[in-house]
N, CA and C atoms as a LAMMPS dump frame, in Angstrom:
ITEM: TIMESTEP
0
ITEM: NUMBER OF ATOMS
663
ITEM: BOX BOUNDS ff ff ff
-5.0000000000000000e+02 5.0000000000000000e+02
-5.0000000000000000e+02 5.0000000000000000e+02
-5.0000000000000000e+02 5.0000000000000000e+02
ITEM: ATOMS id mol type element x y z
1 1 1 N 10.665 -6.432 5.648
2 1 2 C 9.605 -6.279 4.651
3 1 3 C 8.251 -6.237 5.349
4 2 1 N 7.366 -5.379 4.823
5 2 2 C 6.07 -5.192 5.465
6 2 3 C 4.933 -5.452 4.49
7 3 1 N 3.767 -5.787 5.073
8 3 2 C 2.562 -6.016 4.296
9 3 3 C 1.496 -5.022 4.749
10 4 1 N 0.932 -4.279 3.788
11 4 2 C -0.202 -3.397 4.037
12 4 3 C -1.433 -4.026 3.393
13 5 1 N -2.603 -3.636 3.856
14 5 2 C -3.829 -4.068 3.195
15 5 3 C -4.366 -2.914 2.355
16 6 1 N -4.762 -3.239 1.132
17 6 2 C -5.217 -2.249 0.156
18 6 3 C -6.727 -2.337 0.038
19 7 1 N -7.429 -1.561 0.84
20 7 2 C -8.88 -1.62 0.878
21 7 3 C -9.405 -0.434 1.663
22 8 1 N -10.707 -0.165 1.504
23 8 2 C -11.376 0.815 2.352
24 8 3 C -12.496 0.15 3.144
25 9 1 N -12.538 -1.188 3.111
26 9 2 C -13.587 -1.941 3.774
27 9 3 C -13.23 -2.177 5.242
28 10 1 N -14.067 -1.698 6.131
29 10 2 C -13.77 -1.754 7.563
30 10 3 C -13.672 -3.185 8.08
31 11 1 N -14.53 -4.064 7.608
32 11 2 C -14.497 -5.455 8.063
33 11 3 C -13.212 -6.144 7.617
34 12 1 N -12.791 -5.885 6.385
35 12 2 C -11.556 -6.49 5.892
36 12 3 C -10.344 -5.974 6.66
37 13 1 N -10.325 -4.685 6.946
38 13 2 C -9.212 -4.11 7.699
39 13 3 C -9.162 -4.719 9.098
40 14 1 N -10.315 -4.802 9.744
41 14 2 C -10.383 -5.391 11.085
42 14 3 C -9.888 -6.831 11.076
43 15 1 N -10.359 -7.591 10.109
44 15 2 C -9.98 -9.007 10.01
45 15 3 C -8.481 -9.162 9.799
46 16 1 N -7.898 -8.349 8.922
47 16 2 C -6.468 -8.447 8.64
48 16 3 C -5.631 -8.068 9.863
49 17 1 N -6.057 -7.032 10.582
50 17 2 C -5.341 -6.652 11.795
51 17 3 C -5.385 -7.771 12.835
52 18 1 N -6.517 -8.439 12.924
53 18 2 C -6.658 -9.525 13.902
54 18 3 C -5.686 -10.677 13.637
55 19 1 N -5.269 -10.826 12.375
56 19 2 C -4.339 -11.904 12.032
57 19 3 C -2.893 -11.549 12.361
58 20 1 N -2.619 -10.286 12.65
59 20 2 C -1.289 -9.88 13.087
60 20 3 C -0.243 -9.758 12
61 21 1 N -0.652 -9.655 10.732
62 21 2 C 0.338 -9.614 9.649
63 21 3 C 0.368 -8.276 8.905
64 22 1 N -0.589 -7.411 9.174
65 22 2 C -0.713 -6.158 8.423
66 22 3 C -0.116 -5.005 9.225
67 23 1 N 0.7 -4.196 8.533
68 23 2 C 1.398 -3.09 9.195
69 23 3 C 0.986 -1.727 8.652
70 24 1 N -0.119 -1.665 7.908
71 24 2 C -0.566 -0.398 7.361
72 24 3 C -1.746 -0.593 6.433
73 25 1 N -2.355 0.519 6.026
74 25 2 C -3.534 0.496 5.154
75 25 3 C -3.341 1.507 4.032
76 26 1 N -3.675 1.09 2.814
77 26 2 C -3.704 2.021 1.687
78 26 3 C -5.105 2.023 1.096
79 27 1 N -5.534 3.194 0.643
80 27 2 C -6.828 3.333 -0.01
81 27 3 C -6.644 4.153 -1.277
82 28 1 N -7.674 4.201 -2.082
83 28 2 C -7.705 5.094 -3.246
84 28 3 C -9.178 5.374 -3.569
85 29 1 N -9.45 6.339 -4.428
86 29 2 C -10.85 6.67 -4.717
87 29 3 C -11.665 5.482 -5.236
88 30 1 N -11.055 4.606 -6.027
89 30 2 C -11.788 3.449 -6.55
90 30 3 C -12.205 2.509 -5.424
91 31 1 N -11.295 2.274 -4.479
92 31 2 C -11.613 1.393 -3.351
93 31 3 C -12.709 2.005 -2.485
94 32 1 N -12.638 3.309 -2.26
95 32 2 C -13.657 3.973 -1.458
96 32 3 C -15.018 3.921 -2.14
97 33 1 N -15.024 3.973 -3.472
98 33 2 C -16.298 3.968 -4.205
99 33 3 C -17.006 2.619 -4.116
100 34 1 N -16.287 1.573 -3.715
101 34 2 C -16.888 0.242 -3.581
102 34 3 C -17.65 0.083 -2.268
103 35 1 N -17.446 1.01 -1.343
104 35 2 C -18.114 0.935 -0.049
105 35 3 C -19.48 1.615 -0.111
106 36 1 N -20.379 1.271 0.818
107 36 2 C -21.691 1.941 0.848
108 36 3 C -21.516 3.452 0.952
109 37 1 N -22.379 4.193 0.269
110 37 2 C -22.268 5.653 0.262
111 37 3 C -22.302 6.195 1.686
112 38 1 N -21.341 7.083 1.979
113 38 2 C -21.235 7.668 3.315
114 38 3 C -20.447 8.954 3.199
115 39 1 N -20.382 9.69 4.296
116 39 2 C -19.539 10.87 4.325
117 39 3 C -18.087 10.44 4.223
118 40 1 N -17.358 11.005 3.269
119 40 2 C -15.969 10.604 3.011
120 40 3 C -15.111 10.7 4.267
121 41 1 N -15.156 11.845 4.927
122 41 2 C -14.299 12.049 6.097
123 41 3 C -14.68 11.12 7.243
124 42 1 N -15.968 10.897 7.437
125 42 2 C -16.403 10.014 8.523
126 42 3 C -15.93 8.583 8.282
127 43 1 N -15.973 8.159 7.02
128 43 2 C -15.515 6.801 6.713
129 43 3 C -14.007 6.667 6.948
130 44 1 N -13.257 7.655 6.489
131 44 2 C -11.808 7.608 6.687
132 44 3 C -11.474 7.643 8.177
133 45 1 N -12.224 8.405 8.952
134 45 2 C -11.97 8.462 10.394
135 45 3 C -12.213 7.115 11.063
136 46 1 N -13.14 6.329 10.532
137 46 2 C -13.357 4.974 11.06
138 46 3 C -12.139 4.093 10.766
139 47 1 N -11.549 4.274 9.581
140 47 2 C -10.323 3.545 9.262
141 47 3 C -9.198 3.989 10.193
142 48 1 N -9.129 5.291 10.452
143 48 2 C -8.113 5.832 11.363
144 48 3 C -8.235 5.193 12.745
145 49 1 N -9.461 5.043 13.23
146 49 2 C -9.67 4.418 14.541
147 49 3 C -9.066 3.02 14.58
148 50 1 N -9.264 2.255 13.518
149 50 2 C -8.687 0.91 13.448
150 50 3 C -7.169 0.976 13.407
151 51 1 N -6.625 1.94 12.663
152 51 2 C -5.165 2.098 12.588
153 51 3 C -4.586 2.467 13.945
154 52 1 N -5.275 3.333 14.678
155 52 2 C -4.812 3.724 16.012
156 52 3 C -4.846 2.543 16.967
157 53 1 N -5.896 1.747 16.875
158 53 2 C -6.041 0.592 17.767
159 53 3 C -4.981 -0.474 17.513
160 54 1 N -4.337 -0.384 16.375
161 54 2 C -3.347 -1.402 16.006
162 54 3 C -1.947 -0.81 15.839
163 55 1 N -1.619 0.139 16.695
164 55 2 C -0.253 0.649 16.766
165 55 3 C 0.021 1.916 15.99
166 56 1 N -1.027 2.689 15.677
167 56 2 C -0.838 3.926 14.901
168 56 3 C -0.097 3.674 13.59
169 57 1 N -0.55 2.659 12.874
170 57 2 C 0.121 2.262 11.629
171 57 3 C -0.185 3.255 10.513
172 58 1 N 0.638 3.265 9.461
173 58 2 C 0.425 4.214 8.354
174 58 3 C -0.892 3.984 7.611
175 59 1 N -1.505 5.082 7.237
176 59 2 C -2.696 5.068 6.391
177 59 3 C -2.465 6.03 5.244
178 60 1 N -2.717 5.571 4.016
179 60 2 C -2.588 6.423 2.835
180 60 3 C -3.961 6.717 2.249
181 61 1 N -4.222 8.015 2.031
182 61 2 C -5.48 8.471 1.431
183 61 3 C -5.132 9.365 0.252
184 62 1 N -5.802 9.155 -0.868
185 62 2 C -5.437 9.85 -2.109
186 62 3 C -6.259 11.109 -2.348
187 63 1 N -5.606 12.134 -2.878
188 63 2 C -6.339 13.326 -3.312
189 63 3 C -7.178 12.969 -4.543
190 64 1 N -8.241 13.738 -4.762
191 64 2 C -9.045 13.517 -5.967
192 64 3 C -9.119 14.776 -6.813
193 65 1 N -8.181 15.686 -6.586
194 65 2 C -8.028 16.865 -7.445
195 65 3 C -7.021 16.529 -8.547
196 66 1 N -7.034 17.304 -9.627
197 66 2 C -6.077 17.1 -10.72
198 66 3 C -5.146 18.287 -10.912
199 67 1 N -5.557 19.45 -10.492
200 67 2 C -4.711 20.642 -10.577
201 67 3 C -3.711 20.628 -9.421
202 68 1 N -2.422 20.873 -9.679
203 68 2 C -1.414 20.805 -8.61
204 68 3 C -1.718 21.686 -7.405
205 69 1 N -2.152 22.925 -7.635
206 69 2 C -2.468 23.805 -6.51
207 69 3 C -3.658 23.281 -5.709
208 70 1 N -4.624 22.708 -6.415
209 70 2 C -5.769 22.12 -5.722
210 70 3 C -5.343 20.889 -4.934
211 71 1 N -4.379 20.132 -5.463
212 71 2 C -3.858 18.97 -4.727
213 71 3 C -3.255 19.399 -3.394
214 72 1 N -2.501 20.487 -3.426
215 72 2 C -1.873 20.988 -2.2
216 72 3 C -2.941 21.406 -1.196
217 73 1 N -3.929 22.155 -1.671
218 73 2 C -5.001 22.603 -0.791
219 73 3 C -5.771 21.414 -0.217
220 74 1 N -6.043 20.423 -1.073
221 74 2 C -6.796 19.268 -0.629
222 74 3 C -5.989 18.437 0.371
223 75 1 N -4.691 18.309 0.132
224 75 2 C -3.831 17.565 1.064
225 75 3 C -3.838 18.223 2.439
226 76 1 N -3.735 19.544 2.455
227 76 2 C -3.777 20.274 3.733
228 76 3 C -5.12 20.056 4.42
229 77 1 N -6.191 20.073 3.63
230 77 2 C -7.527 19.884 4.19
231 77 3 C -7.688 18.478 4.758
232 78 1 N -7.171 17.482 4.047
233 78 2 C -7.228 16.104 4.531
234 78 3 C -6.527 15.975 5.878
235 79 1 N -5.352 16.576 5.979
236 79 2 C -4.605 16.511 7.237
237 79 3 C -5.372 17.2 8.365
238 80 1 N -5.969 18.353 8.056
239 80 2 C -6.693 19.11 9.075
240 80 3 C -7.973 18.409 9.51
241 81 1 N -8.677 17.811 8.546
242 81 2 C -9.957 17.177 8.852
243 81 3 C -9.78 15.826 9.541
244 82 1 N -8.786 15.059 9.107
245 82 2 C -8.646 13.689 9.599
246 82 3 C -7.861 13.63 10.903
247 83 1 N -6.892 14.527 11.05
248 83 2 C -6.162 14.642 12.323
249 83 3 C -5.566 13.301 12.781
250 84 1 N -4.713 12.739 11.931
251 84 2 C -4.041 11.484 12.287
252 84 3 C -2.554 11.638 12.023
253 85 1 N -1.749 11.337 13.017
254 85 2 C -0.305 11.589 12.937
255 85 3 C 0.396 10.742 11.89
256 86 1 N -0.18 9.591 11.528
257 86 2 C 0.463 8.722 10.545
258 86 3 C -0.334 8.656 9.24
259 87 1 N -0.972 9.781 8.904
260 87 2 C -1.683 9.883 7.633
261 87 3 C -0.712 10.293 6.531
262 88 1 N -0.767 9.606 5.406
263 88 2 C 0.063 9.907 4.241
264 88 3 C -0.854 10.249 3.076
265 89 1 N -0.506 11.302 2.355
266 89 2 C -1.342 11.76 1.247
267 89 3 C -0.803 11.209 -0.063
268 90 1 N -1.665 10.51 -0.785
269 90 2 C -1.26 9.94 -2.073
270 90 3 C -1.377 10.999 -3.175
271 91 1 N -0.255 11.219 -3.855
272 91 2 C -0.177 12.159 -4.969
273 91 3 C 0.313 11.392 -6.193
274 92 1 N -0.39 11.443 -7.328
275 92 2 C 0.083 10.74 -8.521
276 92 3 C 1.348 11.385 -9.073
277 93 1 N 2.196 10.572 -9.69
278 93 2 C 3.444 11.073 -10.269
279 93 3 C 3.15 11.945 -11.493
280 94 1 N 3.977 12.93 -11.701
281 94 2 C 3.888 13.818 -12.855
282 94 3 C 4.882 14.942 -12.666
283 95 1 N 5.23 15.626 -13.738
284 95 2 C 6.245 16.681 -13.629
285 95 3 C 5.779 17.802 -12.699
286 96 1 N 4.564 18.323 -12.919
287 96 2 C 4.044 19.373 -12.049
288 96 3 C 3.781 18.859 -10.637
289 97 1 N 3.482 17.579 -10.542
290 97 2 C 3.194 16.988 -9.241
291 97 3 C 4.449 16.875 -8.365
292 98 1 N 5.641 16.959 -8.974
293 98 2 C 6.867 16.959 -8.169
294 98 3 C 6.888 18.18 -7.243
295 99 1 N 6.372 19.301 -7.737
296 99 2 C 6.283 20.496 -6.89
297 99 3 C 5.324 20.257 -5.727
298 100 1 N 4.253 19.541 -6.007
299 100 2 C 3.298 19.214 -4.947
300 100 3 C 3.981 18.378 -3.869
301 101 1 N 4.716 17.362 -4.301
302 101 2 C 5.419 16.494 -3.355
303 101 3 C 6.415 17.301 -2.525
304 102 1 N 7.186 18.155 -3.184
305 102 2 C 8.185 18.968 -2.499
306 102 3 C 7.535 19.899 -1.488
307 103 1 N 6.484 20.587 -1.918
308 103 2 C 5.8 21.543 -1.047
309 103 3 C 5.227 20.855 0.188
310 104 1 N 4.53 19.756 -0.03
311 104 2 C 3.904 19.052 1.091
312 104 3 C 4.948 18.475 2.043
313 105 1 N 5.993 17.887 1.484
314 105 2 C 7.024 17.287 2.346
315 105 3 C 7.721 18.353 3.177
316 106 1 N 7.927 19.529 2.601
317 106 2 C 8.556 20.631 3.341
318 106 3 C 7.646 21.152 4.46
319 107 1 N 6.341 20.947 4.283
320 107 2 C 5.383 21.345 5.316
321 107 3 C 5.183 20.255 6.361
322 108 1 N 5.882 19.138 6.193
323 108 2 C 5.748 18.036 7.138
324 108 3 C 4.576 17.125 6.858
325 109 1 N 4.021 17.199 5.651
326 109 2 C 2.921 16.314 5.245
327 109 3 C 3.508 15.146 4.465
328 110 1 N 3.465 13.943 5.015
329 110 2 C 4.064 12.794 4.326
330 110 3 C 3.303 12.45 3.049
331 111 1 N 4.057 12.175 1.989
332 111 2 C 3.46 11.882 0.682
333 111 3 C 3.751 10.448 0.274
334 112 1 N 2.714 9.806 -0.242
335 112 2 C 2.85 8.516 -0.912
336 112 3 C 2.639 8.799 -2.396
337 113 1 N 3.728 8.821 -3.166
338 113 2 C 3.614 9.1 -4.596
339 113 3 C 3.158 7.84 -5.318
340 114 1 N 2.028 7.931 -5.997
341 114 2 C 1.389 6.755 -6.559
342 114 3 C 1.367 6.792 -8.093
343 115 1 N 0.858 5.709 -8.684
344 115 2 C 0.708 5.557 -10.141
345 115 3 C 2.058 5.518 -10.856
346 116 1 N 3.088 4.996 -10.22
347 116 2 C 4.422 4.921 -10.841
348 116 3 C 4.594 3.608 -11.6
349 117 1 N 5.314 3.707 -12.733
350 117 2 C 5.562 2.54 -13.573
351 117 3 C 7.039 2.366 -13.936
352 118 1 N 7.853 3.376 -13.711
353 118 2 C 9.27 3.288 -14.087
354 118 3 C 10.157 3.626 -12.893
355 119 1 N 11.403 3.179 -12.978
356 119 2 C 12.349 3.496 -11.911
357 119 3 C 12.596 4.999 -11.835
358 120 1 N 12.615 5.684 -12.983
359 120 2 C 12.857 7.128 -12.947
360 120 3 C 11.713 7.874 -12.262
361 121 1 N 10.481 7.44 -12.467
362 121 2 C 9.361 8.066 -11.768
363 121 3 C 9.515 7.903 -10.26
364 122 1 N 9.837 6.698 -9.845
365 122 2 C 10.001 6.419 -8.421
366 122 3 C 11.173 7.198 -7.831
367 123 1 N 12.26 7.25 -8.584
368 123 2 C 13.463 7.942 -8.106
369 123 3 C 13.241 9.441 -7.971
370 124 1 N 12.609 10.061 -8.971
371 124 2 C 12.338 11.492 -8.908
372 124 3 C 11.409 11.834 -7.744
373 125 1 N 10.408 11.001 -7.532
374 125 2 C 9.489 11.246 -6.418
375 125 3 C 10.223 11.155 -5.08
376 126 1 N 11.144 10.198 -4.978
377 126 2 C 11.929 10.059 -3.75
378 126 3 C 12.808 11.279 -3.522
379 127 1 N 13.438 11.757 -4.588
380 127 2 C 14.282 12.957 -4.476
381 127 3 C 13.45 14.161 -4.06
382 128 1 N 12.24 14.262 -4.602
383 128 2 C 11.372 15.41 -4.309
384 128 3 C 10.884 15.421 -2.866
385 129 1 N 10.995 14.272 -2.19
386 129 2 C 10.643 14.235 -0.775
387 129 3 C 9.548 13.271 -0.385
388 130 1 N 9.096 12.419 -1.314
389 130 2 C 8.044 11.463 -0.98
390 130 3 C 8.51 10.503 0.115
391 131 1 N 7.625 10.235 1.059
392 131 2 C 7.931 9.258 2.12
393 131 3 C 7.781 7.84 1.592
394 132 1 N 6.845 7.656 0.674
395 132 2 C 6.632 6.368 0.012
396 132 3 C 6.521 6.604 -1.486
397 133 1 N 6.98 5.632 -2.273
398 133 2 C 6.787 5.663 -3.725
399 133 3 C 6.155 4.339 -4.126
400 134 1 N 5.062 4.405 -4.871
401 134 2 C 4.256 3.221 -5.143
402 134 3 C 4.304 2.801 -6.609
403 135 1 N 4.724 1.555 -6.801
404 135 2 C 4.784 0.943 -8.131
405 135 3 C 3.518 0.138 -8.391
406 136 1 N 2.943 0.305 -9.587
407 136 2 C 1.783 -0.494 -9.983
408 136 3 C 2.28 -1.78 -10.655
409 137 1 N 2.518 -2.775 -9.837
410 137 2 C 3.225 -4.001 -10.214
411 137 3 C 2.595 -4.724 -11.41
412 138 1 N 1.368 -5.159 -11.289
413 138 2 C 0.759 -5.937 -12.371
414 138 3 C 0.302 -5.084 -13.541
415 139 1 N -0.024 -3.838 -13.291
416 139 2 C -0.358 -2.967 -14.421
417 139 3 C 0.876 -2.736 -15.293
418 140 1 N 2.05 -2.796 -14.684
419 140 2 C 3.28 -2.714 -15.474
420 140 3 C 3.49 -4.004 -16.265
421 141 1 N 3.207 -5.135 -15.645
422 141 2 C 3.286 -6.411 -16.37
423 141 3 C 2.32 -6.431 -17.554
424 142 1 N 1.176 -5.776 -17.411
425 142 2 C 0.171 -5.747 -18.482
426 142 3 C 0.706 -5.109 -19.759
427 143 1 N 1.703 -4.232 -19.631
428 143 2 C 2.276 -3.57 -20.813
429 143 3 C 3.698 -4.079 -21.071
430 144 1 N 3.937 -5.339 -20.635
431 144 2 C 5.206 -6.035 -20.875
432 144 3 C 6.401 -5.364 -20.193
433 145 1 N 6.146 -4.672 -19.096
434 145 2 C 7.231 -4.107 -18.311
435 145 3 C 7.797 -5.129 -17.346
436 146 1 N 8.883 -4.768 -16.667
437 146 2 C 9.572 -5.668 -15.741
438 146 3 C 9.583 -5.034 -14.347
439 147 1 N 8.563 -5.302 -13.535
440 147 2 C 8.496 -4.667 -12.22
441 147 3 C 9.644 -5.054 -11.298
442 148 1 N 10.159 -6.259 -11.441
443 148 2 C 11.254 -6.682 -10.569
444 148 3 C 12.514 -5.863 -10.839
445 149 1 N 12.786 -5.585 -12.109
446 149 2 C 13.932 -4.747 -12.471
447 149 3 C 13.737 -3.326 -11.941
448 150 1 N 12.522 -2.812 -12.059
449 150 2 C 12.223 -1.47 -11.555
450 150 3 C 12.445 -1.41 -10.045
451 151 1 N 11.978 -2.427 -9.333
452 151 2 C 12.14 -2.451 -7.882
453 151 3 C 13.612 -2.52 -7.481
454 152 1 N 14.371 -3.372 -8.158
455 152 2 C 15.792 -3.521 -7.831
456 152 3 C 16.55 -2.21 -8.042
457 153 1 N 16.313 -1.563 -9.179
458 153 2 C 17.011 -0.307 -9.483
459 153 3 C 16.622 0.793 -8.489
460 154 1 N 15.34 0.85 -8.175
461 154 2 C 14.874 1.896 -7.264
462 154 3 C 15.394 1.666 -5.854
463 155 1 N 15.397 0.426 -5.388
464 155 2 C 15.907 0.138 -4.041
465 155 3 C 17.388 0.491 -3.937
466 156 1 N 18.169 0.147 -4.966
467 156 2 C 19.588 0.481 -4.952
468 156 3 C 19.784 1.994 -4.908
469 157 1 N 18.984 2.712 -5.696
470 157 2 C 19.072 4.175 -5.745
471 157 3 C 18.779 4.785 -4.373
472 158 1 N 17.727 4.316 -3.727
473 158 2 C 17.346 4.841 -2.414
474 158 3 C 18.42 4.524 -1.372
475 159 1 N 18.914 3.289 -1.4
476 159 2 C 19.944 2.893 -0.427
477 159 3 C 21.256 3.637 -0.66
478 160 1 N 21.671 3.726 -1.917
479 160 2 C 22.951 4.375 -2.231
480 160 3 C 22.942 5.854 -1.846
481 161 1 N 21.768 6.482 -1.948
482 161 2 C 21.668 7.915 -1.66
483 161 3 C 21.104 8.213 -0.271
484 162 1 N 20.882 7.161 0.507
485 162 2 C 20.419 7.29 1.894
486 162 3 C 19.191 8.187 1.986
487 163 1 N 18.173 7.881 1.162
488 163 2 C 16.937 8.661 1.119
489 163 3 C 15.91 8.019 2.055
490 164 1 N 15.255 8.835 2.853
491 164 2 C 14.228 8.333 3.767
492 164 3 C 12.929 8.104 3.006
493 165 1 N 12.892 7.029 2.264
494 165 2 C 11.749 6.721 1.406
495 165 3 C 11.631 5.209 1.295
496 166 1 N 10.399 4.715 1.338
497 166 2 C 10.157 3.281 1.189
498 166 3 C 9.342 3.017 -0.071
499 167 1 N 9.646 1.892 -0.704
500 167 2 C 8.958 1.487 -1.933
501 167 3 C 7.773 0.604 -1.576
502 168 1 N 6.62 0.938 -2.158
503 168 2 C 5.415 0.122 -2.016
504 168 3 C 5.083 -0.493 -3.371
505 169 1 N 4.786 -1.779 -3.382
506 169 2 C 4.252 -2.422 -4.589
507 169 3 C 2.757 -2.612 -4.406
508 170 1 N 1.993 -1.991 -5.3
509 170 2 C 0.55 -2.19 -5.333
510 170 3 C 0.171 -2.9 -6.624
511 171 1 N -1.112 -2.932 -6.923
512 171 2 C -1.611 -3.656 -8.095
513 171 3 C -1.143 -5.111 -8.039
514 172 1 N -1.451 -5.759 -6.924
515 172 2 C -1.048 -7.137 -6.676
516 172 3 C -2.225 -8.059 -6.979
517 173 1 N -1.989 -9.056 -7.814
518 173 2 C -3.088 -9.935 -8.234
519 173 3 C -2.907 -11.388 -7.821
520 174 1 N -1.699 -11.781 -7.44
521 174 2 C -1.44 -13.166 -7.052
522 174 3 C -0.552 -13.19 -5.813
523 175 1 N -0.693 -14.253 -5.03
524 175 2 C 0.118 -14.369 -3.815
525 175 3 C 1.609 -14.348 -4.128
526 176 1 N 1.994 -14.974 -5.229
527 176 2 C 3.419 -15.036 -5.569
528 176 3 C 3.987 -13.651 -5.86
529 177 1 N 3.144 -12.72 -6.308
530 177 2 C 3.613 -11.345 -6.556
531 177 3 C 4.216 -10.736 -5.292
532 178 1 N 3.654 -11.078 -4.153
533 178 2 C 4.092 -10.499 -2.885
534 178 3 C 5.521 -10.896 -2.577
535 179 1 N 5.797 -12.2 -2.605
536 179 2 C 7.149 -12.651 -2.264
537 179 3 C 8.165 -12.225 -3.318
538 180 1 N 7.748 -12.173 -4.586
539 180 2 C 8.682 -11.738 -5.633
540 180 3 C 9.02 -10.255 -5.481
541 181 1 N 8.039 -9.453 -5.124
542 181 2 C 8.292 -8.025 -4.906
543 181 3 C 9.215 -7.82 -3.711
544 182 1 N 8.947 -8.526 -2.63
545 182 2 C 9.839 -8.449 -1.467
546 182 3 C 11.259 -8.879 -1.843
547 183 1 N 11.346 -9.957 -2.614
548 183 2 C 12.654 -10.471 -3.006
549 183 3 C 13.441 -9.509 -3.87
550 184 1 N 12.74 -8.63 -4.597
551 184 2 C 13.402 -7.651 -5.47
552 184 3 C 13.765 -6.369 -4.728
553 185 1 N 13.503 -6.332 -3.414
554 185 2 C 13.918 -5.181 -2.631
555 185 3 C 12.811 -4.23 -2.23
556 186 1 N 11.571 -4.591 -2.536
557 186 2 C 10.452 -3.74 -2.148
558 186 3 C 10.308 -3.738 -0.622
559 187 1 N 10.161 -2.554 -0.037
560 187 2 C 10.01 -2.471 1.416
561 187 3 C 8.638 -2.958 1.874
562 188 1 N 7.623 -2.629 1.072
563 188 2 C 6.227 -2.859 1.463
564 188 3 C 5.445 -3.374 0.26
565 189 1 N 4.602 -4.353 0.491
566 189 2 C 3.621 -4.753 -0.519
567 189 3 C 2.244 -4.451 0.054
568 190 1 N 1.398 -3.808 -0.728
569 190 2 C 0.018 -3.588 -0.311
570 190 3 C -0.893 -4.439 -1.192
571 191 1 N -1.701 -5.247 -0.544
572 191 2 C -2.511 -6.228 -1.269
573 191 3 C -3.927 -6.254 -0.726
574 192 1 N -4.84 -6.675 -1.578
575 192 2 C -6.231 -6.8 -1.17
576 192 3 C -6.431 -7.935 -0.183
577 193 1 N -7.571 -7.913 0.489
578 193 2 C -7.895 -8.915 1.501
579 193 3 C -7.831 -10.328 0.929
580 194 1 N -8.366 -10.506 -0.273
581 194 2 C -8.365 -11.831 -0.887
582 194 3 C -6.973 -12.361 -1.157
583 195 1 N -6.066 -11.479 -1.55
584 195 2 C -4.679 -11.897 -1.81
585 195 3 C -4.009 -12.337 -0.519
586 196 1 N -4.271 -11.626 0.573
587 196 2 C -3.678 -11.999 1.855
588 196 3 C -4.163 -13.381 2.274
589 197 1 N -5.438 -13.66 2.051
590 197 2 C -5.957 -15.004 2.329
591 197 3 C -5.274 -16.027 1.433
592 198 1 N -5.155 -15.702 0.146
593 198 2 C -4.531 -16.619 -0.816
594 198 3 C -3.091 -16.959 -0.431
595 199 1 N -2.4 -16.033 0.214
596 199 2 C -1.016 -16.263 0.611
597 199 3 C -0.874 -17.424 1.582
598 200 1 N -1.957 -17.793 2.271
599 200 2 C -1.902 -18.886 3.242
600 200 3 C -2.257 -20.239 2.624
601 201 1 N -2.647 -20.232 1.347
602 201 2 C -3.206 -21.437 0.742
603 201 3 C -2.208 -22.2 -0.135
604 202 1 N -2.34 -23.515 -0.142
605 202 2 C -1.662 -24.383 -1.103
606 202 3 C -2.376 -25.725 -1.093
607 203 1 N -2.575 -26.307 -2.257
608 203 2 C -3.315 -27.573 -2.342
609 203 3 C -2.646 -28.674 -1.536
610 204 1 N -1.318 -28.681 -1.485
611 204 2 C -0.61 -29.724 -0.737
612 204 3 C -0.771 -29.529 0.77
613 205 1 N -0.964 -28.295 1.203
614 205 2 C -1.239 -28.054 2.621
615 205 3 C -2.549 -28.716 3.006
616 206 1 N -3.599 -28.472 2.222
617 206 2 C -4.906 -29.077 2.5
618 206 3 C -4.827 -30.604 2.465
619 207 1 N -4.117 -31.122 1.473
620 207 2 C -3.975 -32.568 1.338
621 207 3 C -3.245 -33.158 2.537
622 208 1 N -2.183 -32.496 2.966
623 208 2 C -1.39 -32.996 4.089
624 208 3 C -2.191 -33 5.383
625 209 1 N -2.907 -31.905 5.65
626 209 2 C -3.704 -31.826 6.868
627 209 3 C -4.78 -32.903 6.882
628 210 1 N -5.429 -33.075 5.729
629 210 2 C -6.47 -34.099 5.609
630 210 3 C -5.887 -35.484 5.893
631 211 1 N -4.681 -35.732 5.356
632 211 2 C -4.037 -37.033 5.569
633 211 3 C -3.676 -37.26 7.027
634 212 1 N -3.154 -36.221 7.693
635 212 2 C -2.796 -36.347 9.11
636 212 3 C -4.021 -36.712 9.943
637 213 1 N -5.125 -36.02 9.697
638 213 2 C -6.34 -36.253 10.474
639 213 3 C -6.925 -37.636 10.202
640 214 1 N -6.883 -38.063 8.941
641 214 2 C -7.387 -39.398 8.611
642 214 3 C -6.558 -40.472 9.301
643 215 1 N -5.225 -40.307 9.285
644 215 2 C -4.347 -41.278 9.942
645 215 3 C -4.61 -41.324 11.441
646 216 1 N -4.8 -40.132 12.046
647 216 2 C -5.018 -40.083 13.486
648 216 3 C -6.352 -40.69 13.878
649 217 1 N -7.397 -40.385 13.084
650 217 2 C -8.719 -40.946 13.378
651 217 3 C -8.72 -42.463 13.231
652 218 1 N -7.951 -42.973 12.25
653 218 2 C -7.838 -44.425 12.054
654 218 3 C -7.15 -45.062 13.272
655 219 1 N -6.14 -44.377 13.808
656 219 2 C -5.395 -44.884 14.963
657 219 3 C -6.284 -44.918 16.212
658 220 1 N -7.177 -43.89 16.335
659 220 2 C -8.059 -43.825 17.495
660 220 3 C -9.122 -44.896 17.468
661 221 1 N -9.532 -45.31 16.284
662 221 2 C -10.667 -46.248 16.192
663 221 3 C -10.243 -47.695 16.457
């Protein structure tokens, strides 16, 4: 199981890599819009530099076109402009978008199919050739869906059919979401910087450390 960081913030990416727990980076237009205004390609290339420095790990960048043909053109342009061997193009799920996934995958452009909420969406994207399929974990919970069931069914489908595709869980809001997604068969969880920090925290940990130090200081005095 792997952990990616879901951000476009260079400092957060650097910090997460320094901790040795992150194996990839995912971004989207909303995350990029939170950063100071800059040239889109130049900013992504800075992220690429960090990815290269840390083992050429996967980076996902999303198209911002809505027409399928424009998505294909934009994906090709992203690959040409960014020039990174482990760049994955995020394409939202949809019936017409399956052609986009198929076309790009046949051209050797890895696709991360995003905005998925059901096992059938994830399964169809995998069949069409997506390298990654991304479930919006908590957004599915918001509409009373069962992300764990979706993950289990999709993982079984991918394994049974020997498809070269990994499941990513995004839309992560709590540390426990990460371990539950992994436990349900998710290959990768992508989480924000704050969630990764939260994963290291527990009130009893702080209490225990404080107690150890107090006992030791008492012994020294």
